[in-house]
C-alpha positions as CSV (number, residue, x, y, z in Angstrom):
1,X,5.5,56.3,-2.1
2,X,3.5,57.9,-4.9
3,X,2.1,55.6,-7.6
4,X,0.4,56.8,-10.8
5,X,-0.1,55.8,-14.4
6,X,2.5,56.8,-17.0
7,X,1.5,59.8,-19.1
8,X,0.7,58.7,-22.6
9,X,3.2,61.2,-24.0
10,X,6.0,59.6,-22.0
11,X,5.2,56.0,-22.9
12,X,7.6,55.7,-25.9
13,X,10.4,57.2,-23.8
14,X,9.8,54.6,-21.2
15,X,9.9,51.8,-23.7
16,X,13.3,53.0,-24.9
17,X,14.5,53.1,-21.3
18,X,13.6,49.5,-20.8
19,X,16.5,48.5,-23.0
20,X,18.8,50.3,-20.6
21,X,17.1,48.4,-17.7
22,X,18.4,45.1,-19.0
23,X,21.9,46.0,-18.1
24,X,21.1,47.1,-14.5
25,X,22.6,45.0,-11.8
26,X,20.3,43.0,-9.5
27,X,21.1,45.3,-6.6
28,X,19.2,48.1,-8.4
29,X,16.0,46.1,-8.3
30,X,13.6,45.6,-5.3
31,X,12.6,42.0,-5.0
32,X,9.0,40.9,-5.1
33,X,7.4,39.2,-2.1
34,X,4.9,36.6,-3.4
35,X,1.8,35.1,-1.8
36,X,0.9,32.1,-3.9
37,X,-2.7,31.0,-4.1
38,X,-3.5,28.1,-1.8
39,X,-6.3,25.9,-3.0
40,X,-9.2,26.4,-3.2
41,X,-8.0,30.0,-4.0
42,X,-6.7,30.4,-7.5
43,X,-5.2,34.0,-7.4
44,X,-2.5,35.4,-5.1
45,X,-0.9,38.8,-4.5
46,X,2.5,40.4,-4.4
47,X,4.4,43.6,-3.3
48,X,7.9,44.8,-3.6
49,X,10.3,45.0,-0.6
50,X,13.4,47.2,-1.0
51,X,16.4,46.5,1.2
52,X,18.4,49.5,0.0
53,X,18.5,52.3,-2.6
54,X,17.7,53.1,-5.2
55,X,14.0,53.1,-4.2
56,X,11.4,53.2,-6.9
57,X,8.9,56.0,-7.0
58,X,6.5,54.4,-9.5
59,X,5.5,50.8,-10.1
60,X,3.8,49.3,-13.2
61,X,2.6,45.7,-13.0
62,X,2.2,43.6,-16.2
63,X,-1.6,44.3,-16.1
64,X,-0.8,48.1,-16.1
65,X,-1.9,48.6,-12.5
66,X,0.3,50.9,-10.4
67,X,-0.7,49.9,-6.9
68,X,1.9,49.2,-4.2
69,X,0.4,45.7,-3.6
70,X,-1.1,43.8,-6.5
71,X,-4.0,41.5,-5.8
72,X,-5.7,39.0,-8.1
73,X,-2.6,37.6,-9.7
74,X,-3.4,34.4,-11.6
75,X,-1.1,31.4,-11.7
76,X,1.7,31.9,-14.3
77,X,4.4,34.4,-15.3
78,X,4.2,38.1,-14.3
79,X,6.5,41.1,-14.0
80,X,6.7,44.5,-12.4
81,X,8.6,47.5,-13.7
82,X,10.2,49.9,-11.1
83,X,10.8,53.6,-12.0
84,X,12.5,56.5,-10.2
85,X,11.0,59.9,-9.7
86,X,12.0,60.9,-13.3
87,X,10.3,57.9,-14.8
88,X,13.6,56.2,-15.5
89,X,13.3,52.4,-15.4
90,X,15.5,51.1,-12.6
91,X,14.2,47.6,-12.3
92,X,12.4,44.9,-14.3
93,X,11.4,42.0,-12.1
94,X,9.8,38.9,-13.6
95,X,8.2,36.4,-11.2
96,X,6.0,33.3,-11.2
97,X,2.8,32.7,-9.3
98,X,2.4,29.1,-8.3
99,X,-0.8,27.1,-7.4
100,X,-0.2,25.6,-3.9
101,X,-2.0,22.6,-2.6
102,X,-1.7,21.0,0.8
103,X,0.2,17.8,0.3
104,X,-1.5,15.0,2.3
105,X,-0.7,11.3,2.4
106,X,-0.8,8.3,4.6
107,X,1.2,5.1,4.9
108,X,1.1,1.9,6.9
109,X,3.5,1.7,9.8
110,X,3.6,-1.1,12.4
111,X,1.9,-4.2,10.9
112,X,0.6,-6.8,13.4
113,X,-1.3,-10.0,12.6
114,X,-4.7,-8.6,13.3
115,X,-4.2,-4.8,12.9
116,X,-1.8,-2.2,11.7
117,X,-0.8,1.5,12.4
118,X,-1.3,4.4,10.0
119,X,0.9,7.5,9.7
120,X,-0.9,10.6,8.4
121,X,1.2,13.3,6.9
122,X,0.6,16.9,5.7
123,X,2.9,19.5,4.2
124,X,2.5,23.0,2.9
125,X,5.0,24.5,0.5
126,X,6.6,27.9,1.5
127,X,4.9,27.9,4.9
128,X,7.2,29.9,7.2
129,X,10.2,28.6,5.3
130,X,11.2,31.5,2.9
131,X,11.3,35.3,2.8
132,X,10.1,35.8,-0.7
133,X,7.5,33.0,-1.1
134,X,4.5,32.4,1.1
135,X,1.0,30.8,0.8
136,X,-1.8,33.3,0.2
137,X,-3.4,31.9,3.4
138,X,-1.7,30.3,6.3
139,X,-3.9,27.6,8.1
140,X,-4.5,28.4,11.7
141,X,-2.8,25.8,14.0
142,X,-5.8,25.7,16.3
143,X,-8.5,25.2,13.7
144,X,-7.0,22.6,11.3
145,X,-7.7,18.9,11.8
146,X,-6.8,15.5,10.3
147,X,-9.4,12.7,10.0
148,X,-8.5,9.1,9.4
149,X,-11.4,7.8,7.1
150,X,-12.3,4.2,6.4
151,X,-14.0,3.2,3.2
152,X,-14.7,6.8,2.1
153,X,-17.1,7.8,4.8
154,X,-16.4,6.3,8.2
155,X,-14.2,8.6,10.4
156,X,-12.2,6.2,12.6
157,X,-10.0,8.8,14.3
158,X,-9.6,12.6,14.4
159,X,-6.2,14.1,15.1
160,X,-5.3,17.7,15.7
161,X,-5.1,20.6,15.9
162,X,-2.7,20.1,13.0
163,X,0.0,22.8,12.7
164,X,0.9,22.6,9.0
165,X,3.8,25.0,8.8
166,X,5.9,23.5,7.3
167,X,4.5,20.0,8.1
168,X,2.8,17.6,10.5
169,X,2.4,13.9,11.0
170,X,0.2,11.8,13.3
171,X,0.7,8.1,14.1
172,X,-2.5,6.1,14.9
173,X,-2.9,2.4,15.8
174,X,-5.6,-0.2,15.6
175,X,-6.7,-0.3,12.0
176,X,-8.3,-3.4,10.6
177,X,-7.2,-5.1,7.4
178,X,-9.7,-5.5,4.5
179,X,-10.6,-1.8,4.1
180,X,-9.6,1.4,2.2
181,X,-8.2,4.3,4.2
182,X,-7.6,8.0,3.5
183,X,-6.5,11.0,5.5
184,X,-8.6,14.2,5.2
185,X,-7.2,17.5,6.4
186,X,-9.7,20.4,6.7
187,X,-10.1,23.7,8.6
188,X,-9.1,27.3,8.2
189,X,-8.3,28.8,4.7
190,X,-11.2,26.7,3.4
191,X,-8.9,23.7,3.4
192,X,-10.2,20.3,2.4
193,X,-7.6,18.0,1.0
194,X,-7.6,14.2,0.8
195,X,-4.7,11.8,0.6
196,X,-4.5,9.0,-2.0
197,X,-6.3,5.8,-1.0
198,X,-4.4,3.2,0.9
199,X,-5.8,-0.3,0.4
200,X,-5.2,-2.7,3.3
201,X,-5.7,-6.0,1.6
202,X,-6.9,-9.1,3.4
203,X,-7.1,-12.5,2.0
204,X,-8.6,-14.3,5.0
205,X,-7.7,-17.9,4.2
206,X,-5.8,-18.9,1.1
207,X,-6.0,-21.9,-1.2
208,X,-2.8,-23.6,-2.5
209,X,-3.1,-25.1,-6.0
210,X,-0.4,-27.9,-5.9
211,X,0.9,-30.9,-7.7
212,X,2.5,-33.6,-5.5
213,X,4.7,-36.3,-7.1
214,X,5.5,-39.3,-4.9
215,X,8.7,-41.4,-4.9
216,X,7.1,-44.4,-6.7
217,X,4.3,-42.7,-8.5
218,X,3.2,-40.1,-11.0
219,X,1.6,-36.7,-10.4
220,X,-1.3,-36.8,-8.0
221,X,-1.9,-40.5,-8.4
222,X,0.4,-42.3,-6.0
223,X,2.0,-44.4,-9.0
224,X,6.5,-44.1,-10.2
225,X,8.6,-40.7,-10.3
226,X,10.7,-38.6,-8.0
227,X,9.4,-36.9,-4.9
228,X,8.5,-33.3,-5.6
229,X,6.1,-30.5,-4.6
230,X,4.9,-27.9,-7.1
231,X,2.9,-24.8,-6.0
232,X,1.1,-23.7,-9.2
233,X,-0.4,-20.6,-7.5
234,X,-2.1,-19.4,-4.4
235,X,-5.7,-18.1,-4.5
236,X,-7.5,-16.0,-1.8
237,X,-10.1,-18.0,0.1
238,X,-13.8,-17.5,-0.2
239,X,-13.9,-15.6,3.1
240,X,-11.5,-12.9,1.8
241,X,-13.0,-9.4,2.6
242,X,-10.7,-7.5,0.3
243,X,-8.3,-9.8,-1.7
244,X,-5.3,-8.2,-3.4
245,X,-4.9,-8.2,-7.2
246,X,-3.8,-11.6,-8.7
247,X,-1.5,-13.3,-9.1
248,X,-0.3,-13.3,-5.5
249,X,3.5,-13.1,-5.4
250,X,5.8,-13.6,-2.5
251,X,8.3,-15.9,-0.9
252,X,7.7,-19.6,-0.6
253,X,9.5,-21.7,2.1
254,X,9.7,-25.4,2.7
255,X,9.9,-26.9,6.2
256,X,10.0,-30.5,7.5
257,X,6.9,-31.3,9.5
258,X,6.2,-31.5,12.4
259,X,9.7,-30.4,13.4
260,X,9.4,-27.2,11.3
261,X,13.0,-27.4,10.3
262,X,13.7,-24.8,7.6
263,X,15.2,-26.6,4.6
264,X,16.6,-23.3,3.3
265,X,14.9,-23.6,-0.1
266,X,13.2,-20.2,-0.3
267,X,11.8,-19.1,-3.6
268,X,10.1,-15.9,-4.8
269,X,7.3,-15.7,-7.3
270,X,3.7,-16.7,-7.8
271,X,4.6,-20.4,-7.5
272,X,7.4,-22.7,-6.4
273,X,8.9,-26.1,-7.1
274,X,11.0,-28.4,-4.9
275,X,12.2,-31.9,-6.0
276,X,14.4,-34.8,-4.8
277,X,12.3,-34.9,-1.6
278,X,12.3,-37.8,0.8
279,X,9.1,-39.5,1.9
280,X,7.5,-37.6,4.8
281,X,5.4,-34.6,5.6
282,X,6.3,-31.0,4.7
283,X,5.0,-27.6,5.5
284,X,4.8,-25.1,2.6
285,X,4.8,-21.5,3.9
286,X,3.9,-18.5,1.7
287,X,4.7,-14.9,2.7
288,X,2.8,-12.7,0.3
289,X,4.2,-9.4,-0.8
290,X,0.8,-7.6,-0.6
291,X,-0.4,-9.2,2.7
292,X,1.0,-9.2,6.2
293,X,0.1,-12.7,7.4
294,X,1.8,-15.8,6.0
295,X,-0.3,-18.8,5.0
296,X,0.7,-22.4,5.0
297,X,-0.4,-26.0,4.3
298,X,0.9,-29.4,5.2
299,X,1.6,-31.9,2.3
300,X,2.7,-35.5,2.3
301,X,5.1,-37.3,0.0
302,X,5.0,-41.1,0.4
303,X,6.5,-44.2,-1.3
304,X,3.5,-46.5,-1.6
305,X,2.3,-47.8,-4.9
306,X,-1.4,-48.7,-5.0
307,X,-4.8,-48.3,-3.4
308,X,-5.1,-50.6,-0.5
309,X,-1.4,-50.5,0.4
310,X,-1.0,-49.9,4.1
311,X,1.7,-48.8,6.5
312,X,2.4,-48.7,10.2
313,X,5.2,-48.9,12.7
314,X,4.0,-52.3,13.8
315,X,2.3,-55.3,12.2
316,X,-1.0,-53.8,13.2
317,X,-1.8,-52.4,9.8
318,X,-4.7,-50.0,9.2
319,X,-7.7,-51.6,7.6
320,X,-10.5,-49.4,6.0
321,X,-13.9,-50.3,4.6
322,X,-15.9,-50.0,2.4
323,X,-13.7,-49.5,-0.6
324,X,-14.7,-47.4,-2.4
325,X,-16.7,-45.4,0.1
326,X,-19.6,-43.1,-0.4
327,X,-20.7,-41.6,2.9
328,X,-19.2,-43.3,6.0
329,X,-15.6,-44.6,6.2
330,X,-14.7,-47.2,8.8
331,X,-11.3,-48.4,10.1
332,X,-9.9,-50.6,12.8
333,X,-9.3,-47.8,15.3
334,X,-7.9,-48.1,18.8
335,X,-9.7,-45.1,20.3
336,X,-6.6,-43.0,20.7
337,X,-5.1,-40.1,18.9
338,X,-6.3,-38.0,15.9
339,X,-7.4,-39.0,12.5
340,X,-6.7,-37.0,9.4
341,X,-7.9,-37.3,5.8
342,X,-5.4,-35.9,3.2
343,X,-6.3,-35.2,-0.5
344,X,-4.1,-35.9,-3.5
345,X,-2.6,-32.4,-3.2
346,X,-1.4,-33.1,0.3
347,X,-4.1,-30.9,2.0
348,X,-5.8,-31.9,5.2
349,X,-9.5,-32.0,4.3
350,X,-10.9,-33.8,7.4
351,X,-9.7,-34.5,10.9
352,X,-11.2,-35.7,14.2
353,X,-10.8,-38.2,17.1
354,X,-10.1,-41.9,16.5
355,X,-13.6,-43.4,17.0
356,X,-13.4,-46.0,14.2
357,X,-15.5,-44.1,11.7
358,X,-16.0,-40.7,9.9
359,X,-18.5,-39.1,7.6
360,X,-17.0,-38.4,4.2
361,X,-20.1,-37.7,2.1
362,X,-19.0,-34.0,1.6
363,X,-15.7,-35.0,0.0
364,X,-15.2,-34.7,-3.8
365,X,-14.8,-37.8,-5.8
366,X,-11.2,-39.0,-5.9
367,X,-8.4,-40.7,-4.0
368,X,-7.5,-39.8,-0.4
369,X,-5.2,-40.9,2.4
370,X,-6.4,-41.8,5.9
371,X,-3.9,-41.3,8.7
372,X,-4.6,-42.7,12.1
373,X,-1.6,-42.1,14.5
374,X,1.4,-43.6,12.7
375,X,-0.7,-45.9,10.5
376,X,-2.2,-44.9,7.1
377,X,-4.0,-46.3,4.1
378,X,-5.6,-45.0,1.0
379,X,-9.3,-45.1,-0.1
380,X,-11.4,-43.9,-3.0
381,X,-14.4,-41.7,-2.5
382,X,-17.1,-42.0,-5.2
């Protein structure tokens, strides 16, 4: 095929013939085969491919070049005019050059209590999927790899070779919570694309902020009211390596303790409230939206009225001294079982064997409940 510039004298005639070209049927035009730039490239190339007559003798691209294949085409709109041997316009073909980028992302898959799996994905538009559209460079399947990167610079795992036409995914197991993760695909065609950051939050322990109302008493003070449990919020513990944004939201459940009977009172939000509760112990369970592991605490609702009230299954009441206590608490122990100290929010703050005494100097000032087997009594720490 011969290609040459239009003679200057014939230019005005050609402009007039373009009006006629607008009425040509699409069958009279040869389609353009496009090779869109793949990042980091910013220009692509194109050529025409005729499937039947009429065949053009001359081509003029929008930048006035007359080559059979046009290189250096920037992203954006373009066109090519096709002429027969008499310089009659037989086709005006507009086309669009697109900037292609390798699409890379990762997502969490199987989530276990102490680790989780990641799926790394990559996809390249127009890669061996169309006749008229292609990437300007097709990554070689034997020279393209996918790294799983932790905290921006630690390569945890390398997968590949990665065949990217049209796409590829890799599942990898054994990732730790409390870190940031990305997928990095690199190799031929000067590829170097990163996925968005996936944050694997970890709260370590969690702290419930709660209000407990007992059957015969007011909030947090063991004095008149109805039995209820209010979770104000849940805060990540001090040992949290990568806590999620606050407030923590999720599902709250209430169980009888120690039978762990689900009371069917699930609530969603950043807090929860249950009332009309009978005296006893309850397990509050929280399943966070942004974490994998549930957290829980044991709370107690009782019916006693004052400091020094005691209870037990027999007449062998629990006696404690001194009252109030500063550093060492004593009781009439029998040497069997486990001892627990519970704060006004129903949290277990101390536990140990029943040896008749316990150091409590580290407790904050306030009221507490001592449980020894099925006996209990209250004391004040100062």
